[in-house]
Chimera marker file (.cmm) of the C-alpha trace (Angstrom):
<marker_set name="trace">
<marker id="1" x="13.928" y="5.702" z="4.910" r="1" g="1" b="0" radius="0.5"/>
<marker id="2" x="17.748" y="6.520" z="4.276" r="1" g="1" b="0" radius="0.5"/>
<marker id="3" x="18.838" y="8.833" z="1.165" r="1" g="1" b="0" radius="0.5"/>
<marker id="4" x="22.359" y="8.651" z="-0.086" r="1" g="1" b="0" radius="0.5"/>
<marker id="5" x="22.665" y="10.758" z="-3.518" r="1" g="1" b="0" radius="0.5"/>
<marker id="6" x="20.267" y="14.624" z="-3.434" r="1" g="1" b="0" radius="0.5"/>
<marker id="7" x="21.324" y="16.640" z="-5.883" r="1" g="1" b="0" radius="0.5"/>
<marker id="8" x="19.752" y="20.079" z="-6.248" r="1" g="1" b="0" radius="0.5"/>
<marker id="9" x="19.001" y="21.575" z="-9.349" r="1" g="1" b="0" radius="0.5"/>
<marker id="10" x="19.924" y="25.258" z="-10.725" r="1" g="1" b="0" radius="0.5"/>
<marker id="11" x="17.388" y="26.128" z="-12.768" r="1" g="1" b="0" radius="0.5"/>
<marker id="12" x="14.274" y="23.730" z="-11.401" r="1" g="1" b="0" radius="0.5"/>
<marker id="13" x="14.654" y="23.766" z="-8.124" r="1" g="1" b="0" radius="0.5"/>
<marker id="14" x="13.909" y="19.797" z="-7.928" r="1" g="1" b="0" radius="0.5"/>
<marker id="15" x="15.944" y="17.601" z="-6.761" r="1" g="1" b="0" radius="0.5"/>
<marker id="16" x="16.512" y="13.634" z="-7.146" r="1" g="1" b="0" radius="0.5"/>
<marker id="17" x="16.619" y="11.313" z="-3.820" r="1" g="1" b="0" radius="0.5"/>
<marker id="18" x="17.386" y="7.775" z="-3.961" r="1" g="1" b="0" radius="0.5"/>
<marker id="19" x="15.760" y="5.455" z="-0.939" r="1" g="1" b="0" radius="0.5"/>
<marker id="20" x="18.445" y="3.186" z="0.058" r="1" g="1" b="0" radius="0.5"/>
<marker id="21" x="15.910" y="1.136" z="2.989" r="1" g="1" b="0" radius="0.5"/>
<marker id="22" x="13.219" y="0.700" z="4.634" r="1" g="1" b="0" radius="0.5"/>
<marker id="23" x="12.767" y="-0.136" z="7.991" r="1" g="1" b="0" radius="0.5"/>
<marker id="24" x="9.894" y="-2.352" z="8.546" r="1" g="1" b="0" radius="0.5"/>
<marker id="25" x="9.283" y="-4.762" z="10.635" r="1" g="1" b="0" radius="0.5"/>
<marker id="26" x="8.897" y="-8.655" z="9.310" r="1" g="1" b="0" radius="0.5"/>
<marker id="27" x="5.456" y="-8.663" z="10.185" r="1" g="1" b="0" radius="0.5"/>
<marker id="28" x="4.415" y="-5.785" z="9.435" r="1" g="1" b="0" radius="0.5"/>
<marker id="29" x="5.236" y="-6.026" z="5.991" r="1" g="1" b="0" radius="0.5"/>
<marker id="30" x="2.989" y="-9.640" z="5.845" r="1" g="1" b="0" radius="0.5"/>
<marker id="31" x="0.184" y="-7.098" z="6.729" r="1" g="1" b="0" radius="0.5"/>
<marker id="32" x="1.110" y="-5.096" z="4.482" r="1" g="1" b="0" radius="0.5"/>
<marker id="33" x="1.060" y="-7.982" z="1.760" r="1" g="1" b="0" radius="0.5"/>
<marker id="34" x="-2.051" y="-9.703" z="2.187" r="1" g="1" b="0" radius="0.5"/>
<marker id="35" x="-4.107" y="-6.437" z="2.063" r="1" g="1" b="0" radius="0.5"/>
<marker id="36" x="-2.173" y="-5.568" z="-0.761" r="1" g="1" b="0" radius="0.5"/>
<marker id="37" x="-3.991" y="-8.350" z="-2.606" r="1" g="1" b="0" radius="0.5"/>
<marker id="38" x="-6.987" y="-8.411" z="-0.705" r="1" g="1" b="0" radius="0.5"/>
<marker id="39" x="-6.915" y="-5.062" z="-2.418" r="1" g="1" b="0" radius="0.5"/>
<marker id="40" x="-5.886" y="-6.539" z="-5.700" r="1" g="1" b="0" radius="0.5"/>
<marker id="41" x="-9.337" y="-8.386" z="-5.737" r="1" g="1" b="0" radius="0.5"/>
<marker id="42" x="-12.204" y="-5.654" z="-6.163" r="1" g="1" b="0" radius="0.5"/>
<marker id="43" x="-9.253" y="-3.601" z="-8.895" r="1" g="1" b="0" radius="0.5"/>
<marker id="44" x="-9.504" y="-7.241" z="-11.187" r="1" g="1" b="0" radius="0.5"/>
<marker id="45" x="-12.747" y="-7.243" z="-11.356" r="1" g="1" b="0" radius="0.5"/>
<marker id="46" x="-13.581" y="-3.295" z="-12.205" r="1" g="1" b="0" radius="0.5"/>
<marker id="47" x="-10.727" y="-4.008" z="-15.066" r="1" g="1" b="0" radius="0.5"/>
<marker id="48" x="-12.569" y="-7.147" z="-16.317" r="1" g="1" b="0" radius="0.5"/>
<marker id="49" x="-15.596" y="-5.722" z="-16.356" r="1" g="1" b="0" radius="0.5"/>
<marker id="50" x="-13.816" y="-2.747" z="-18.182" r="1" g="1" b="0" radius="0.5"/>
<marker id="51" x="-12.812" y="-4.834" z="-20.654" r="1" g="1" b="0" radius="0.5"/>
<marker id="52" x="-16.282" y="-7.013" z="-20.985" r="1" g="1" b="0" radius="0.5"/>
<marker id="53" x="-17.437" y="-3.391" z="-21.861" r="1" g="1" b="0" radius="0.5"/>
<marker id="54" x="-15.335" y="-2.936" z="-23.740" r="1" g="1" b="0" radius="0.5"/>
<marker id="55" x="-15.349" y="-6.021" z="-25.683" r="1" g="1" b="0" radius="0.5"/>
<marker id="56" x="-19.570" y="-5.661" z="-25.444" r="1" g="1" b="0" radius="0.5"/>
<marker id="57" x="-18.930" y="-2.189" z="-27.959" r="1" g="1" b="0" radius="0.5"/>
<marker id="58" x="-16.685" y="-4.480" z="-29.754" r="1" g="1" b="0" radius="0.5"/>
<marker id="59" x="-18.369" y="-7.222" z="-30.743" r="1" g="1" b="0" radius="0.5"/>
<marker id="60" x="-21.975" y="-4.596" z="-31.571" r="1" g="1" b="0" radius="0.5"/>
<marker id="61" x="-20.931" y="-2.314" z="-33.272" r="1" g="1" b="0" radius="0.5"/>
<marker id="62" x="-18.915" y="-5.951" z="-35.542" r="1" g="1" b="0" radius="0.5"/>
<marker id="63" x="-22.221" y="-7.363" z="-35.190" r="1" g="1" b="0" radius="0.5"/>
<marker id="64" x="-23.870" y="-4.483" z="-36.253" r="1" g="1" b="0" radius="0.5"/>
<marker id="65" x="-22.052" y="-4.351" z="-39.495" r="1" g="1" b="0" radius="0.5"/>
<marker id="66" x="-21.917" y="-7.346" z="-39.986" r="1" g="1" b="0" radius="0.5"/>
<marker id="67" x="-19.228" y="-8.464" z="-40.399" r="1" g="1" b="0" radius="0.5"/>
<marker id="68" x="-18.432" y="-11.995" z="-38.738" r="1" g="1" b="0" radius="0.5"/>
<marker id="69" x="-15.795" y="-13.019" z="-37.363" r="1" g="1" b="0" radius="0.5"/>
<marker id="70" x="-15.179" y="-16.491" z="-36.478" r="1" g="1" b="0" radius="0.5"/>
<link id1="1" id2="2" r="1" g="1" b="0" radius="0.2"/>
<link id1="2" id2="3" r="1" g="1" b="0" radius="0.2"/>
<link id1="3" id2="4" r="1" g="1" b="0" radius="0.2"/>
<link id1="4" id2="5" r="1" g="1" b="0" radius="0.2"/>
<link id1="5" id2="6" r="1" g="1" b="0" radius="0.2"/>
<link id1="6" id2="7" r="1" g="1" b="0" radius="0.2"/>
<link id1="7" id2="8" r="1" g="1" b="0" radius="0.2"/>
<link id1="8" id2="9" r="1" g="1" b="0" radius="0.2"/>
<link id1="9" id2="10" r="1" g="1" b="0" radius="0.2"/>
<link id1="10" id2="11" r="1" g="1" b="0" radius="0.2"/>
<link id1="11" id2="12" r="1" g="1" b="0" radius="0.2"/>
<link id1="12" id2="13" r="1" g="1" b="0" radius="0.2"/>
<link id1="13" id2="14" r="1" g="1" b="0" radius="0.2"/>
<link id1="14" id2="15" r="1" g="1" b="0" radius="0.2"/>
<link id1="15" id2="16" r="1" g="1" b="0" radius="0.2"/>
<link id1="16" id2="17" r="1" g="1" b="0" radius="0.2"/>
<link id1="17" id2="18" r="1" g="1" b="0" radius="0.2"/>
<link id1="18" id2="19" r="1" g="1" b="0" radius="0.2"/>
<link id1="19" id2="20" r="1" g="1" b="0" radius="0.2"/>
<link id1="20" id2="21" r="1" g="1" b="0" radius="0.2"/>
<link id1="21" id2="22" r="1" g="1" b="0" radius="0.2"/>
<link id1="22" id2="23" r="1" g="1" b="0" radius="0.2"/>
<link id1="23" id2="24" r="1" g="1" b="0" radius="0.2"/>
<link id1="24" id2="25" r="1" g="1" b="0" radius="0.2"/>
<link id1="25" id2="26" r="1" g="1" b="0" radius="0.2"/>
<link id1="26" id2="27" r="1" g="1" b="0" radius="0.2"/>
<link id1="27" id2="28" r="1" g="1" b="0" radius="0.2"/>
<link id1="28" id2="29" r="1" g="1" b="0" radius="0.2"/>
<link id1="29" id2="30" r="1" g="1" b="0" radius="0.2"/>
<link id1="30" id2="31" r="1" g="1" b="0" radius="0.2"/>
<link id1="31" id2="32" r="1" g="1" b="0" radius="0.2"/>
<link id1="32" id2="33" r="1" g="1" b="0" radius="0.2"/>
<link id1="33" id2="34" r="1" g="1" b="0" radius="0.2"/>
<link id1="34" id2="35" r="1" g="1" b="0" radius="0.2"/>
<link id1="35" id2="36" r="1" g="1" b="0" radius="0.2"/>
<link id1="36" id2="37" r="1" g="1" b="0" radius="0.2"/>
<link id1="37" id2="38" r="1" g="1" b="0" radius="0.2"/>
<link id1="38" id2="39" r="1" g="1" b="0" radius="0.2"/>
<link id1="39" id2="40" r="1" g="1" b="0" radius="0.2"/>
<link id1="40" id2="41" r="1" g="1" b="0" radius="0.2"/>
<link id1="41" id2="42" r="1" g="1" b="0" radius="0.2"/>
<link id1="42" id2="43" r="1" g="1" b="0" radius="0.2"/>
<link id1="43" id2="44" r="1" g="1" b="0" radius="0.2"/>
<link id1="44" id2="45" r="1" g="1" b="0" radius="0.2"/>
<link id1="45" id2="46" r="1" g="1" b="0" radius="0.2"/>
<link id1="46" id2="47" r="1" g="1" b="0" radius="0.2"/>
<link id1="47" id2="48" r="1" g="1" b="0" radius="0.2"/>
<link id1="48" id2="49" r="1" g="1" b="0" radius="0.2"/>
<link id1="49" id2="50" r="1" g="1" b="0" radius="0.2"/>
<link id1="50" id2="51" r="1" g="1" b="0" radius="0.2"/>
<link id1="51" id2="52" r="1" g="1" b="0" radius="0.2"/>
<link id1="52" id2="53" r="1" g="1" b="0" radius="0.2"/>
<link id1="53" id2="54" r="1" g="1" b="0" radius="0.2"/>
<link id1="54" id2="55" r="1" g="1" b="0" radius="0.2"/>
<link id1="55" id2="56" r="1" g="1" b="0" radius="0.2"/>
<link id1="56" id2="57" r="1" g="1" b="0" radius="0.2"/>
<link id1="57" id2="58" r="1" g="1" b="0" radius="0.2"/>
<link id1="58" id2="59" r="1" g="1" b="0" radius="0.2"/>
<link id1="59" id2="60" r="1" g="1" b="0" radius="0.2"/>
<link id1="60" id2="61" r="1" g="1" b="0" radius="0.2"/>
<link id1="61" id2="62" r="1" g="1" b="0" radius="0.2"/>
<link id1="62" id2="63" r="1" g="1" b="0" radius="0.2"/>
<link id1="63" id2="64" r="1" g="1" b="0" radius="0.2"/>
<link id1="64" id2="65" r="1" g="1" b="0" radius="0.2"/>
<link id1="65" id2="66" r="1" g="1" b="0" radius="0.2"/>
<link id1="66" id2="67" r="1" g="1" b="0" radius="0.2"/>
<link id1="67" id2="68" r="1" g="1" b="0" radius="0.2"/>
<link id1="68" id2="69" r="1" g="1" b="0" radius="0.2"/>
<link id1="69" id2="70" r="1" g="1" b="0" radius="0.2"/>
</marker_set>
């Protein structure tokens, strides 16, 4: 990785870094993206499950109140 701009803040001690290039072989990048896409599948299922549970709770509350939302 190559950085071009670093500045040190005198008051907080934090530094800002700008990354301009990442040297990574093409097939290594392809394999990384394949693994990323496979990792996204269970993450999507978990997010879907959370929203389904929220929808079920909301539907139960609305049903218990006797409101018809068609």
